[in-house]
N, C-alpha and C positions, 0 to 999 in steps of 0.2 A: 503493499500500499504506500511505501514511501515514495515510489515513483509517481503515483497519482497525486498525493499530497504535493510533491515537489513541482509537478505539471500544473496543477490549479494555483499554487503560489505564484509561479512564473507569469501565468495570465493576469493574476490580480494585479501584479506590478507592471506588467508590460502594457496592457490594453489601455488604461487611461492615458498614458504618455503617447501611444500611438494615435489614439482617436484625436487627441489635442493638435496633432500635427495635420489633421485633415480639415478641409474647408467644410462649411456648413452644407454647401451645395453637394459636395461628395457624399456626406453622411446622410443627407436626406433623399438623395436620388433613388428613385425606384427604376430598375432596369426595364421593367415593363409594368403596366398598371396592375396586375395581379401578382407581382413579385415584391418582396419585402426590400425596404431600404437597409443600409448598414445599421441604422438606428433601430429599426424593427428587428433585425436579426439579433442584435444584442438584447433587445427586449424579449425575444423568443428564448434566448439563453437564460435570462432570468425566470421565465416561466418553466424552463426545463429544470433549473435549479430547484425552484418551488416544488415541482412534482417528484423530482427524485429525492429531495430532502425527506418528504413524506414516506416514499418508498424504503429509503435506507433505514428509517425508524422502524417502520411496520414490519419489514422483513425479519427483524430481529425477534419479535415477539408473537406475531399472528401465526395462525395455523399454516403449516407447510404442505404442498408448495404455496407460498404467498402468489395470489393472482394479480399481476400488474394491470392496473386500470390505465387505459389510454386516455388521452384528452385531445380535444379539437385544437390543434396548435394555432390554426387560422383565426378561430374565433377567440382565443386568449389574446392574441396580438391585437385583433381589432376592438375587442371590448376594453382593453387597457389604453387604447389609442397612443402607443408609443410614438408614433410619428409626430405628435404635437407635444410631446413631453420635452423638457430641457434635457440635453444630452447628459449633463452632469448628474442628473437624478437617477437616470438609467445606469450611468456607470457606477454610481455609489451603490445601487441596488445589486448590480452584478457582483461587485466586490464583496459587499455584506453577505449576500447569500452564499457566495463560494466560500468565504471564511467559515461560515456555519457548517457547511458541507464538510470541511477540513476538520472542524471540531467533531462532528458526528463520526467521521471515519476514524479519527484519533482514538475516540472512546468506545469504538466497537470492538468487543472482545474478539480475538482471532478465531475462536472456534465457531462464532456466528457468521463469519464470512463464507462458510461453506452452506448455509441455509439456502434452500432453493426457492426460486421463484418461477412462475409460469409467464413467460413473455409473450404468450400467444401462440396459436397453432400448436399447442401442446408441446412447446419447446421449453425444456427446464434449464435454467441457468442458475449459477451461484450468485450470491450477493457480490462476491469479489468480482465476478464477471461484469455484473451490473455496474459496479462503481468504475471499473476500467472503461466500460462502454460510455458512460457518462462523459469522462475525460475526452475519449475519442470523438464522441458527438460534438463537444465543445470545440475541439480542435479543428474538426471539419468545417464548421461554420466560421470560425475566426480565420483560419488560413485560406480557405477557398472562396469566401464571401466578404469578409469584413476587411481584411488586409490587403486584398488585390487592388491594384490601382486601376481606376477607370482610364482607358486609352483617350 
């Protein structure tokens, strides 16, 4: 779990600085009307943190395998209207939520990391896998959508 914690910590420190280097136009630009802006993608990562925080706690004590409940990502982004929120609020939320996730991971007993969850289609994965997948999901959005420069 140390690699995951180190990875999340890296992004908590890196993303605020990197977003401050971007123009407001670049942060608010939607590549297509139905696609999210960089600001909305960061908001989506906040929503992901909220949902996964809930999962990381419940997997530790609820009946196994814990069934992962999906959520409508587009509706969450729309309902919270990240596009109209000040960027610094979203960045602060991203950092705070991920600090809490680090706290949860740090305080999870090692034996609970093998607790199983059903991620859908009868696929059983361990809590450890889900935590690693959380970081991979975050890095996918950050590297492939937020940090890419618009030509």
